[in-house]
C-alpha positions as CSV (number, residue, x, y, z in Angstrom):
1,M,-3.2,-15.1,-7.4
2,K,0.1,-15.5,-5.5
3,N,2.8,-12.9,-5.1
4,R,0.6,-10.0,-4.6
5,Y,2.2,-7.0,-3.2
6,Y,0.4,-4.2,-1.4
7,I,2.0,-0.5,-1.9
8,S,2.3,1.5,1.2
9,G,3.4,4.9,1.6
10,K,2.3,8.7,2.4
11,I,-0.7,10.0,0.3
12,S,-2.4,12.4,2.9
13,G,-0.7,15.8,2.3
14,I,0.9,14.8,-0.7
15,E,-2.2,14.0,-3.1
16,E,-0.7,15.7,-6.2
17,E,2.6,13.8,-6.1
18,A,1.7,10.4,-4.5
19,P,0.3,8.9,-7.9
20,K,3.7,9.1,-9.3
21,H,5.3,7.4,-6.4
22,F,2.7,4.6,-6.4
23,E,3.0,4.1,-10.0
24,R,6.7,3.7,-10.0
25,A,6.4,1.2,-7.3
26,E,3.9,-0.7,-9.5
27,K,6.5,-0.7,-12.4
28,F,9.1,-2.0,-10.0
29,L,7.0,-5.0,-8.5
30,V,5.9,-5.9,-12.1
31,A,9.5,-5.8,-13.5
32,R,10.3,-8.5,-10.7
33,G,7.2,-10.7,-11.6
34,L,5.2,-9.6,-8.7
35,F,1.7,-8.4,-8.8
36,P,1.1,-5.0,-7.3
37,V,-2.0,-3.7,-5.5
38,N,-2.1,0.0,-5.5
39,P,-4.3,1.4,-3.0
40,M,-4.7,4.6,-5.0
41,K,-6.5,2.4,-7.3
42,I,-8.8,0.7,-5.1
43,E,-12.6,1.5,-5.6
44,H,-13.6,3.2,-2.2
45,N,-17.4,3.3,-1.6
46,H,-17.7,5.4,1.3
47,K,-17.5,9.1,2.7
48,G,-14.0,9.7,2.1
49,Y,-12.9,9.9,5.6
50,W,-9.4,8.7,6.4
51,T,-10.6,5.8,8.6
52,D,-13.0,4.7,5.6
53,Y,-9.7,4.5,3.5
54,M,-8.0,2.6,6.1
55,K,-10.7,0.1,6.8
56,S,-10.9,-0.5,2.9
57,D,-7.3,-1.0,2.4
58,I,-6.5,-3.1,5.4
59,K,-9.1,-5.6,4.1
60,V,-7.1,-5.7,0.8
61,L,-3.7,-5.9,2.5
62,C,-4.9,-9.0,4.2
63,D,-5.3,-10.9,1.0
64,C,-1.9,-10.0,-0.1
65,D,1.5,-11.9,0.2
66,G,3.5,-8.9,0.8
67,I,3.9,-5.3,1.3
68,Y,6.1,-2.8,-0.4
69,M,7.1,0.1,1.5
70,L,7.8,3.5,-0.3
71,N,10.5,5.5,1.2
72,N,8.2,7.9,2.8
73,W,6.1,5.4,4.8
74,Q,7.4,6.4,8.2
75,D,5.8,10.0,7.3
76,S,2.5,8.5,7.3
77,K,0.1,7.1,10.1
78,G,-1.5,4.8,7.7
79,A,1.5,3.3,6.5
80,K,2.8,2.7,9.9
81,I,-0.4,0.8,10.6
82,E,-0.2,-1.0,7.3
83,F,3.7,-2.0,8.2
84,Q,2.7,-3.2,11.8
85,L,-0.1,-5.4,10.4
86,A,2.0,-6.9,7.6
87,K,4.8,-7.6,10.2
88,D,2.2,-9.1,12.5
89,L,0.8,-11.4,9.8
90,E,4.1,-12.2,8.7
91,L,3.9,-11.1,5.2
92,N,7.0,-10.5,3.2
93,I,8.3,-7.0,3.5
94,I,10.1,-5.2,0.9
95,F,11.5,-1.5,1.2
96,E,12.0,0.9,-1.6
């Protein structure tokens, strides 16, 4: 599937409100004919440590064509890592 865009942004510390940010991003991408990949909806089969989430999510990101950076991405250690990886892999980057 082409035009898969991984959504990247802050989750840790805002677990209650994060889903609405990611869902809004999904709708934005779909409206533009793109296929969103929401890390909050990825099945994670591990113990729930931050590093476990990152390892799973990075694997998914590597199969995407681009990344969509939420406005709060710079407040997230994980999103900064995802941004740098996307940049190094020369994925298309869209900023909210």
